N, C-alpha and C positions, 0 to 999 in steps of 0.2 A: 300341700306336699312341700316339703321343706327343698331352695333352691340348692341345686348343685355346687359344689364349690367351684366346677370346672366352668361353668357360667357360659353365655350363649357366644362367646367366642372360641372357646372350648374346641379342639378336634379330639377324636377319640381312636384309638391303637391298640393292638393284642403286644400284651407282655409274652415270654418265653413260656410259661405255662399256659397262654390262654387267657389269664387275667385280663380286663377291659380299664385300661389306663386313658385318664384325660391326659390333654396337653395343651398349655395356653402363656399367654405373657404371664408375668409377674405383677401385679397391684400393687398400692400402696396397703390396701387393706389385707393383705397376707402376710405381714408381718408376725403376729401370732401363731400363724400355722407352720411359717417355716422355721421361727424359733424353736418350736416344740419339735421338730426334727431332727435339730442341731442339741438340743435337751439329752433327748434319749441317745446320742451317739457316743461310741465308748473314746475312751481319752486315745486310746491306740489310732481309732480313726479320726478323732481330729486331727492327731499330731501328722496322719499321714495327709489329710486335705490342707492343713493350714501352716503345717512344716512346725510346728510346736505346738504343747497341750496347752491350749487358750482358749476358754470359753468367750473373752472377750472378742478374740478374731471373729468365732462366728456370730456374735452380734454385730459388728461393724460389717460384715459379710450381708447380714439381711438388711442393714440399713442400706447400702450401696445396691444391692439388688431389685429393694425396694423403690427407692427412690433415684432410679437410673436420669442421668443429668443428660444425656445426651442422647440424640435421635437416631446415630449411629451406635449405639448399643444397645444389647437386647438381654433379655431375661426369661428364662424358660422354666413353668413347673410341670411337674407328674404329680399326678395325685389319683388316687384310688378311694372312691367315695369323698369324703371329706379330707383325707389325711392326704399331706403332700408326702410324697416317698421319693421326690430328687428334684434337683436343680442344679439347672447348666446356665451359663452366661457366657457372652463374649465380648469385649471391650476391645475397641480399635487403638493402635497404637501407632506411635510416631516412627516410621521406619523409611529412610531416605533409599533403601533398598527395594523395599518391598512396600509400598503405598497401600496397598490394601491388605493388610495384616492386621488381624484381629488375637488377642490372647483370650483362655477358655480357660472357664473353673467348672468342676463336675462334682455334685454331691450326692449320693444316693443314702438314702436312712439304712440303719445297721440291719433290719431285718429284710430288707428288700434286695440284698445283693444277689449276684448271679439270676435275677431275673429277666435281665435285660431291660433294664430303667434306663441305663446312664447311656446304651447303644441307642433307643431310641430317642433320649432326649438328643445326643449330639448329631442324630441323624435329623432332627426338627430345625435342631439351630444353624445345621450347617445350610439347609433349605434358605433358613432366613437371612443369614449371612448373604448367601449368595445372591441374593434378590436385592440386598442392600451394595452389591458392589465389590464385597470381601472376598478374596481369591485364597488365604490359606490363614489356616488357625497355627496357634502356636500354643503348646502345654508343658507347663511344667510338673514332674513329680517325682517324690523321692524313689530312691532306686527299690525299695521295698514296698514300695505302692503295686504290689501284683496286679491289684485287680485292675486299677486306672491302667496301668499301661496294657493290659491284656483290652479292655476295650478299644483304646487309641489303634493297636496293631488289628483287631478283628473287624474295623470298621469298613476295611475293604478297600479305602481311600491311601493314594501314594502319601507315606510316610517317610520321613529322613528323622534320625534320632543323634543326639550327640549327647556323653557322659560328661558328668565335670562335676567333682566333689560331691558325690553320693548323692546326686540328681540326673534327672535324666531330661531332656532338653527336644520335645518332638514337635516337628513342621508339618502339618497337615496339608495338603494339597486339594482345596475343594472342587475339583471339576469330575463330574462323574464320568465313569468309562465303565466299562463293561466289567474288569473286575469287580467294583464298587455295585454296579447293578447285581449282579449273581451273589454276591454276599448279601444284599437286601434281601433279594430272591429266598435267599436261603434261613434266612431268618423269618422273614414272614410266611413263609412253609410250614415252620417249625410252629408258631404261635397260632397259625392258623386251623391246624389239625388238632393241636390240643384243645383251641376253644370249640371245635365240634365235635368233640369225643361225648358231653353230654347229649347233645342232637344225635348222633348217631349210634352211639353206643352206652347209652344210658343205661346205670343199675337199678334207676329206679322211675317210672310215669304216675301222672295223677292228670287224668282230664277231667275239665274244670268244667261245668256244665253239659256234663252228659244227663240228658234227659229219659224220665222214666216209658216216654211214648218211644214205640218203635221205628217213628219217623224221624226223630230227633240225630242232628248230623253226630251232635257228642256222644250219644248211645252208639252208633254205628262204629266210630272210632273205638269206644271201649270195647266192645264186640270183637271187632278185628282184632285187637290188641289180647285179649285171654283166647279167643278161640285159634288161634295162630301161635299160642305159645311164646307169648313172651318169656325172657327167662329172668326177668328182676321184679322187683317189687311192683306192683299197680293198685291205685286206689281211683276213687271217683270224687268229686268235691259236688256234692249237690243239699242243700238244706233242708230236701223234702223226703230223702231216701236214704235208709241205712244201708241199702247194698242196692247195685243195679247189676244185671247179669251176672250176678253171685261174687260181684266186685265189693268191697266193703266201700261206703260213703259216708263222708266227714261235711259237717254243715258249712266250714269256709277252709282255705288254706292253712290258715293258722294251724289251725285243729287239729292235721293230719300228723301221723305219728313219727315223721322223718321229714325232712327236706326231698323232697322228688328233684332228682338231676333234671328231668325236663317234664313241662306241664303242657300239655293239649289244652289252647283256651277254645269252647264253642260257646264262646257269652256273645249278647247283643252289640255293637257297634259301641254305645254309648257306656258301656260299664269297660271295657278292653284297658283306658289307662288304670282305673283302679284296682284289676282285678291284677294286671301286670306288676303295679306296684306292693299290692300282697304278696305276688309270688318272690319278687326282689328281695322283700324284708324277709320273708320264710326261708332265702337262701335256695331258691330255686337256680340251677345254672342256664339253663334253654326255655326258649317259647316257640311252639308251631302256634300258630294262629290262623283258624279256618275261615274265619268268618269275613265279610266284606262290608262294602259301605260304609268308612268311616268319612268322617267329616275330617277338615285340617285339622282343628285342634283335636280332635279326638288320636288321628295318625300321629300328631308330633306328641301326646301324651303318654302314648303306647310306646314309643321310639327312646324318649326320655328316659322313663322307668327301666325300658333294657339296658340303657346305656349307662343311666346312675348306677343299677346293681350288677354289670357287666354279666347280663344274659343274651346270649344269641338269639337271632329270630328270625325265624322263616314264615313267609307270609306278609301280611296278610292275605285273604282272600287264594287261598291255597287248598291242595288236597291232602297233603299230610307228608308224612315221610316215611319210606320203611330201609329194613337192614336185613339182607335173608342172611348173612352170616348164623350158622348153628348154635355160636354160643351169644346170641342177642336175639335173632328172631322175631323184630320188632315190626309190627304193620300198624304204624300210626297215621291210618288213612282211614276215609269213608268210602272206598271203592268195594265193588261190590265183589271183586277174587283178590287173592292175595296175590302179589310178584311171586314169578318162580324162581327159586334158587338158581344164581348162575353167576356170570363174571362181568355182565355188563352194566357200566353206570350210566341211569337216565337220572337227567334233571329237565325238568320243564317249567315255562310258566303258565300255560296253562293247565289246569286241572282236567279240561275235559280232552286236551290234546294227551295227555298222560295217561287217562283211561284209554284211548285209544291205541296209543305205541305200546304199552303193556299188554295189552289184550293181542295185539300184533305180533311182538315179540314173543309172547309164550304160545301163540300158535306153531309159529316156527320151531318150538324148541330151544330157544334162547332165552336163559334165563337172566335174572337180575341180583347183580350184588349190593347195590343199593340205587335207594328213587328219592327224589325230593320234587316234592312241586313248589316251586318257589313265589308264586303266585307273585305280588307287586314288589317283590324284593327290596321292602326296607331294609333289610339287613341282608342276609348269605346271597348271594349271587352266585352266578356260574363259576367265577374265579375260584370262591371257595372250594367247590365241589371238584374242580378238575384236580384242585391240590390233595383233597382227600383223597382219589382215587389214586393218585402219583404214591400216596404213602400206605394205601389200606391193605397192599400186599394180595388183593384178590382180585380188582379189575384189570382186565385187557382189551376193554371197547367201550370207548366215552361216547352217550349218545346225549345230543341235548337241542333243546327246542327254545330257541331265545326271541324274545321281541325287542326285548332292547339292550343297552349296552351300558354300564355304570364307568367301566375304565377299560377303553378297549387296547389302549397299549398294556398296562398289565395284562388283561387278559390274554394278548399277543403273545408277551413273554411267556405265562404257564402254559398256554396252551402248545406253542411250539416247543416247550420243554417236554411234554407228555406224549405229544404227538412222536417224538424218536422215537419213545416208549411202545405206543399203541395208537390205533386208529381212533381219530377224535370227528365224529358225524355231528351235522348239524343241519336243520331245515332252516333255509336263508329265507327268514319270515321278513314281512314289511319291504317289500321290493320294490314297490310302486313310488311315484312322483309325487303323487298327490301333495298338495299345500308344498311344494317346492317354491322357494323365492325366484324372483326371474333373475336370472344370470346376469351379469355385466360384464364378463370377459369372457373368451373363449375357453379358458379353463374352467370356468365356475359353471359354462352351461353345458361341458361335458363329462364332467364328475358327479354324475350321477348317484344318489345313495345305495344303488346296485352296484358301482362301481368299486364305491369304497367299502362297501361291508366285503365284496370279493376281494379286493387287494387283502382286508385283514386277514381273511381265511386263506390266503394263497400265501401270505406269508409266516403263518403259523402253522402251516401244515395242514388245518383243518378242511374237511371234506363236505362241501356245502350242496346240499341237495333242495330241490323245488318245491317237494312236498314230503307226507307223511308216507304215503308209497314208495316213493324214492329212496327214502331213507331204508326203509325197510329193507327194500330190494337191496341196495347194497350191504348193511349189514348183514344179509344173509350170505353175500360172499365172503365178506371180510371174518367172518366169523368162522366159518369152515374151510375156506381153501387160503393158500398159500400165497403171497404177493406176486404177482407177473414181475418179470424182471425189465418186459419192455411192453410196446403198443402191438407185436405180431401176433397175429389170430389165428390159427386154422380152425375151418369150420367142418365138421362133418353130418351127413343129414342121409336118410336115407327117402328123403324128396326132395327133387330139384329146385320146383318154386317155394319151397322154404327157406332152402338155403340161400337163396338170391334174396331174399327177404333180410334174414340176419347179416347177410355181405352188405347189404344197405344199412340196414342198423350199424352196422361195427365202423362203417365209414361217418356216418354222421357224430358218431361218439367220438370221434377222432382218433380212431384205432388202425389198424391196416390188414390187408389179408394178403398176405404176400403170397407166390409162386413158390411152389415145395423144389426143391432140390431134386433132380432126376433118381438119384438113387434113392431117395425115401419115397418118392412116387412110385418107383418099382416094386418096394417092398410093399407097400399098402396095395397094387396093381394086383400082387400075387395071393394075398390074404382077403381079397374080395371078389365077391361074384360077377361073374362075366357080365359086360357093358357097365360095369362102374367106370366113374370119372374121376381119376385121382391128381387134377388139379385142384387148385383152392379156391373155392369149396370143393371138400370132396362129395361126391353123390355114390352111396353105397347101393344104390338101387332100392326098392322096395325087398327085395329078396333076401337082403343080409342077416346071416343069423348072428344068434348072441353072441358066439364065441368070436364070430368076425369081427362084428362091431366093437369088441371088446379090443380086439388086436390091433386094430385101425386107431383106437382112443390110446391105446398104450403104448404104442409108437409113436406116435404124433406128440404126446406129452411128457415124450423122455429126450425126445431131437432137439437141438440146438437153433433148427430154423425157424420155431414158434417160439412165444412164449405163454400161450395160452389155448385152451382147445372148448371149444363151442362146439356141442353135439345138440342137432335140432331133430326131433322124432315128431311122427304123426302115425297113429295108430292103423296100419293097413289090415287088409283081407287075408296077405300071405302070411303075416305072422300072425294073426289070430288062427289060421287054420294047422298051421304047425306047430302052434302051440310054444313057439319060441319066439318070446317078447323081446328086443334090445334094449329095452329099457334096463333089463339084468345085467346088462352089461354095463351100465352106470352104476349101479350098488355092487357089484361082484367084477373088480377089476383083477385081472389078470396076473398085474405087477404094481410095485410102488409107482406113484407118477408124482415126482418135482416140481409139477407146474400147474397151475389153477386148472382145473376142469369144471363146467358148468354146462347148464343143458337147458331148453326150451323144449316142452313137451305142450304142443299146440292144442290138444284137446284138453288139457290140465284145467281145473276148476278154479282154483287161487290163483292169485296172481304172482305168488312165491311160494314156496316150500321147500323144505330140507328134504331130501331124500336121504332115509337111515343110515348109517354106517355099517359096515358087515364086519364087525371087530373078529368075531370068530371063523371067520372064510378064509382059506388058505391064499395068501398074496393079497389080502385087502389092508390098504393104506389106513384104514380105521377113522377115515375123514366121512363126515355127510356130505351130501352133495345140494349145490341149489339147484332147485329147478324153476323157471320160469314160464309162463302162460306166453309170453309176448317177446321177439328177437329186440324190439328195442329197450326192454327194462332189463335185458340181460347184457346187452351192449352196454348200457348206460352204467350200470354196476358196473361190468368189468373196466369202462371208462375211468368212472371215480378211482379203482383200485389201481390201474396204471399210472395216473397223474398224481396218487398218494405214496406208490411205491419212486416214483421217481423225484418227489421232494425230499422222500428220507434218504435216498441215496447221493443228494446235493449234499456240497461243505456247509458245515453251519454258517459260514459268512461273517464279517466281522466289519466294524464300521473305520473307513481308513481316516489315517491324519492327514490334515491338509494343510499346505504351506499358505503364504501371501492372505493370511485371513486378519480382518483387522475389526473382529467384534465390538469392541468398545466404542469404537468411530460409529459404526454403523448404530449402535443404540443409543449415542446420542442425537445423531440426525433423526431416529425415530421419533424420541423424547420430544427433540424441538419442533418438530412437524404437528406432533399432536397437544404440543403446548398451544399452539398458534390456532390448530384446526381441532378444539377439544372432540368433536363427532368424527374426526376421522374422515377419510376420502382420497381421493387421487391424486398420487404423487406427480410434481411436475418432471420433466425428463432430466433436469438437471438432478434433481434428487432421487430419481431410477438410476441414473447413470452413478451417481456417488455409491451408492448401496451395491450395486454390480462391482463397483471398483472393488468395496470392502471384501467383497468375496470372493475376488482373483474371477469374475466371470466373466469372460473375452465378449466383448462388443463393437460392433464397425465404428470407427472413427466418427465422430460426431462433433458439433459446435452449436450452439444458441447464438441466433441471431435475431434482434429488433427490427430491424431494417432493412430496406432491399439492398443498398449498398454491404452493411454487414454480411446479408447472406451471400451477396456476389464474391465478398474478400474471403470468406471460409470456406467457399465451393472452392477458388482457387488455391486458397492454402492447404485444404486436404486433398484436393484431386479432381479433376472435372473428368467424366460429365458425374454431376451428383443429382440427390433428391434432396426433396424438399418438402416437410412435413408440419402444415400448420398445427398449434395447439392454444389450448383454452382450459380451463378447467371443466373437468366432469367430460370431455371428448375421450370416447374409449376406441370406435372402431373408425379409423380415419377413412379408409379407402371407401366406406359408405355413402359418407358426405362429402367426398370429392376434395379431400384435404391432404393429399398425398399429389405430388407431380415427380415423375422419374426422369431420369435419360436427359440431363439437363446439362448442354452441351459447351455453355459459354457462360461467362458472367452476365452477358445480357440475358439472356435465357432465365438466368436464377432471377434477377430481377424481375421480367416481364412476371414470373411465377409468383413471386411475391407479391406484386403489386394484384393480382389477379385473388389471391386470397385474401389482399386488404378490401378488394371491391365487392367481396363475395362475404366475406365475413365481418365484417367494419371491427367496431372495437369488442367483438366478441373475441378476437385472436389477442394473445398477449405476447406470443412470438412464434419461430420457427427454430425447428431442429434441420441443420444440414449436416447429409453423410454425403459419403462419395459412393458412387455407384459399385455395388459388390460384386466379387466374381462369380459364376455359373457355382451351382451345389443344388444340393436337394434341401425342398424347404421344408422344416419339421416345426414343432411348438414342441415346447417345454415350460412346465406352469406349476406354479403351488395353490392349492385354495386350503383354506383352514375349515375345519369342521368343528362346529363348537362340542361334540360328543368324541368324535375321532383323531381331531388332529388334524396335523397338517398333511395332504395328502400329496403325493409329486405326482404328477402325470406326462405323459410323453407320448409322441404319436406323429402323424405326417400332418403337417402345416400347412401355411398358407392362406389365401381367403374363403378356401372349399374343407378349411378342416371340419367345420362342423357337419358337413354335408357326408363328407366321406367316411365320419368316423371312426377311424382306423387309429386306436390309441388304445393305451394300458396304463395302470396306475399301480404306485404303491404308496404305505403309510411312510412317513419320515419318521426318523432316521434311517435312511439307505444304508444297507450293507452293501459289499462286491457282489454280493450274489443277486441284492435287489435292482440294483442297475446293471447287472447285467441282462437280467429277467426283463426290465422296463425295453432295454436296446432289442431285444430277441422277440418280443410277444408280438407285438404290431405286424401285420400284412404286409407293410413295405420293408421290414428286415433284411429280406434280400438285396435290394437296392442299396442298403446300408455297409452290406457284407460284399458288394461289388459281383454277383451274380448274373449282373446283364451287361458286363463285359467292359465298366468304366472305373472299375477297381473299388479297393473299399475306402470308406470315408474314414477322418481321424476318430476310430471308434476308443482310443484312450482318451481324446479330448473331449468326446460325446459323456464317457462314462464320468468324468471331472464336472463337466458342467452339473451334470444331474446331482454327481455329491454337493456342490458347492451349494447349489438352489437349495437342496435338502437341509445343509448346515444352517441358511441363511434364516430358514422355514422354523427349525428348531429354536434357533437362536433369538429371533423377533417372533413374540408370538403375537405381536400387532400386527403381522402380515398379513393381512385377510385373503388376498389375491397379489398373485404375481404371475404376469402372463407373456413369455417370450416367445412372439409369434412374427416374424419366420425367426427360426434359427436355421441358419445356413452352414450345412455341414459339405466338407468336399476332404479332399484326399490329406490336404496339410493343414486344414484348421477349423474349428467348431465355431461360428462368431454369432452373438445374436443381433440382429440389425433393427427390431422394433421391441420395447419392453413397456409395460403399461404393470403399476404397483398399486395397489390399493392398501392403506392402513386405516386399522379401525382401536380404539382404545382395548384393550384385556390384558388382565393380573397375568402374573408371571405366573406359569402353570409347572405343577410338579406329580406327574402322572405315575410314578415311581415311590413316591411318598407313602410310607405306611400308615394308613389311617385306614377307620371303618367309613361306610357308606354315612352321608349326613343326610341322605335322600333328597 
């Protein structure tokens, strides 16, 4: 196979129409490729690019970008296949006012205008420039160069313009903000959806490797495609058959009568790279690979062929995919049963889980808009499917089973946007801590994988469940009932004991069962049989009639004192003898119900089912009603719905601007530390203090002392009584080794404490930290740990020496919005202490939020920040102060979670 011109250093990204382009740095051997692009440019476009119609200018430009003489300059190519379709460059310029300034140039091949090439190149060029310390671009364009001016304007970066003698001078600030990220989101979604159309709305499909034996996986896929009415052209590829299940078969991909948009590959692993290459050469747009067991070289060859030819890939090791749209009718799976048409989008990694989930949803009567078994996710991921469902016009419920995340922060942005429109459900798989590295700080010890994933889900509005059963239970409620406005539940039952079980289940799910207002209770009492109890829970007695039970439900579901109604029913001899079943009240409501109603039928065999709607009956609200076999299942589902409704009601939140931030100084300090400690390690107190100062994080006054006299002098200067803390490289938990002395009330006591440290720790100790004793306050912990997949996680909660034992903490992924910071403060069990509910008055809540925002900003600015542990943070009415700080730094490249690029596996 020919080497792709993109080369091993290329990244791949999608253009507006879904075409895959490769982006990489220009090399000296690219001269001819770049010149070829300029040779085909029109005279008018040459004039707009070089301000004159000059082929010589183009040649000089090619020479310049292919032989960049300074490491501070950069030039990037965009290629499709081996063809250069665009080039972008920046060159640092001397400017006393703006020393971090660079001038840019951009060229796009004539036949690739308005495909998003220039915008994509500038996004990647800006990322490279930020990493090199450039803070702004300047660009010059002729006033009639409307395409260039539009590219600059549409980037989403803050831009100022100046017009002068027919030219437009633009200054583009490179700092990423929400406006820029939203613009990137929009471009990414447009490109992604376009690239997925050949997968989910193909006009033609070929199954390669469809066997003649009935046990062939490929034959099963082909059979499903044919029998379930695929609306496009259908082919098989098998050199040993003229047709398979009445579908025409051809010996090779090259001999197909047309290039199919989608190819399903059911061939041995060793053949996949070559077959994928054949598909790409023939013009196939997308692949589904159902096989598994690829060796590393086979995996690399398969993905390289897809990138080389711009094919999107689902799998390998997957069940296939389906789209129930009547205009498509695509079932490219080897499942025994076709997905039921409907409005739930489903994406899973495990094929077995997919079969089980589709079956469970089908039994409930919940149909599927599209289904994708992602398998090993070499390319297409959950992010892609979220964007598809956002735009397909059919999906109103998203269901995910993801075992891993390729880009959690991009997933979070996409899911957060989609969850504002529809519920997004997932199974929180992989919750165990098996294999977790030993934690070296409180923050790292507390930040479990479950906490990290839950932080992602909570911020994104994703509803996490603990298993498929709970997911299906919750889907039944969200599919059939309106969202509750709050957690107040009215429980109605014809059996008192069952009502007690339901009340306990609601409490355990975080719901409340409030007392009912007297007027409502009186109305219920008048409608129910003698002996009924109209507290909450409402005990209707076994003698209740269907009509009375229905009236009770209806009154509760319309009253503002509750947010949801849970009906718990058991079969009784009274209802059987009278032929009047209260279940009839559930499916024949006497009036429309504006609040969710769900039921528990304790004699029900199924864990959950949907009772049929009664659309034709007078007064029916037309909704099906979820029925559960266990009160706990109903309460869990309702708890998830309440939490989701609460999240949707919250403002979107924004990342606040912060003053007193000196990020360049912090970056220099970190670089200097890692130059002297290439493998990384724990920063000493002086570096820790300097980093906190750079981000305006308040800390207790301190001084470094290397002798008893210096320590005593520092204590007198800072104020007695004092605290003395011994330090040496690698020390983390000082109190555990007796390296802290408190309440030293005289210089002599400070000298004695220093001497004690010297006697016990000897040459191990490199010095001490001296601090005045702090005022009283609540001891908290705030910290950061960097997850290799999820990025920085900010943790907050009750601190002190027992912080790990008490485990009263919450976490959110950085960067924190104002809503995230507020949620961090209110989530721990200790939150009432902070708000002064025990008589001491509230602590400095604004200062606490500021500390969290500044910690978040430091974590985002410094990817080398592996761990930061501020414990304790002392919170009082007038101030919030970090008393002790530990920071671990590790070499790590600058991250770009929002840069548009396809997975590199």
